[in-house]
C-alpha positions, 0 to 999 in steps of 0.5 A: 465745749466740752471741757468741764464733763470730761474732766469730770467723767475722767475721775469716774473713770480713773478709780479701781473701783469704776463702775458702770454703776458709777457712771450712771450715780456720774450722769443721772446726777446731770438731770433725768437720763434712762440709763441701763448697766448691763454686767457682761462676762468673757472667757477671762472676766467681766465688764459693765456695759453702757447704754443711756438714750436721749430721746429728742423732741421728734425722735422715735421714742416720742412717736415720731420720725426723725432719725436716731445718731447712735454713738458707741464710744469702743476701748477694751478697758479703761484701765489695765489694773493690777500691771497698771495704775492709771486710766489707761489711753485706750478708755477715751473713747469711752471718756468722751462718749460719756462725756457726750452723753452728760452734756446732752442730759443737762441740755436736756435739764436746762431746756434745750433738746434735739429733735432726734434721738440719740443713743450712746453705748460703750463699757466700763472696765477698769481691768481689763488686759493688755495685748500685742500688736504693731508698732506698741501694744492695745488693750484687750478686752474681757470679752470678745467683740462679737458679744459687744456689738450685740450690744452696743450697735443697736437696731434703731441707730439710724447712722454710727460714730464710733469713736475709739483712741487710734493713737497706736499706729504710723497711718496718721500722725497728729495729734486731735480728731480724725474722722474716717471715711463712711463704711456702709454695708461692706463698702467703704464709701467717700468721706462725707462732706458734712462730716468734714464741716462739723469737725472743723467748726469744733476743733477750727483746723483744718478736718483731719482724715483717719485711713482704712483698709478693707481689713479694719472692717472686716470682724475680728478674729479672722486673723488679719491687722486690723488698725483698731477696734474704731470700725468693728460696729459697721459689722454688726448693722447696715445703717452706715458707720465713720470712726471718730480716731483721736490721734497722736503725732506718735504712737501710743501703747492704748495701755499707756497711763497719763496719755489722756489728753482732755482738749481731744476728748472733748473736741471728739464728744461735742464733735458727736452732738453737733453730729447729732443736732445736725444728723437728727434736724434732717441736715447732713448725710452719712453718705449719699443713698443715689451713689451708695446703690449704684455701687452696690449695682454696678459691681454688688453687694459688699456684706460678705465683709461683715460675715466672720469668714471661715477658718 
């Protein structure tokens, strides 16, 4: 379990001066790592995009053919200053992803390397806006979703885990970590058995599954309801995407402070690490490609759901 890394990164993020550079310093203090920070600006402010690449023994960085796992920490912001003081619930997606990055960096420093590359991306924003949502308010972002996808979804990613706080709803009423069905090129296919097994091993509990709908996998900006941004990476890649949701028994606003459950963030980050181990080694699948091709052959592509609709 990566509880220590979660607590240490929470100390870095829960500050009004939190930035991509402070996160970079914290990660690189744990070992050699390729950490890139880029300032992104939108109409109502800016945020620091952070990208971490951990090369694998047989990964693409080393000239090998082991598949690359992408881990995206999704959020609007880690804070809502000046309206609210403190780390908000919405920031836990970034917290879990960055804790996983720190653990992987420490593993490499200790001599443990995975087979495939792992690319972890997220952003750091201590002063994001709050936006209306039902049943509780969510955090907005100073940068629109399309621009964020341009930086968070990397072409080398052969599969993606999208970690996002998903407490502001009434469709999953248990606290912990849940996964979604796999989304591939606009198709929602069945929940992957390999991922269910891995989640159960990490949590020691029956794996939770977050229900998603067709509208959840369409791009933001089309004026239809989305449970949150957890599936937005799926609109920008042909690779399979699975959401990793931090959940609660009651609807919790994304802008709520004091709502972080460190054990749940640690479980989400640990799940990402365990998936990376098995995926890079060719021991885990996100979906059945033969069945997927049959679906497309029978009913046609669903890639139109990845496009922004004409208004």
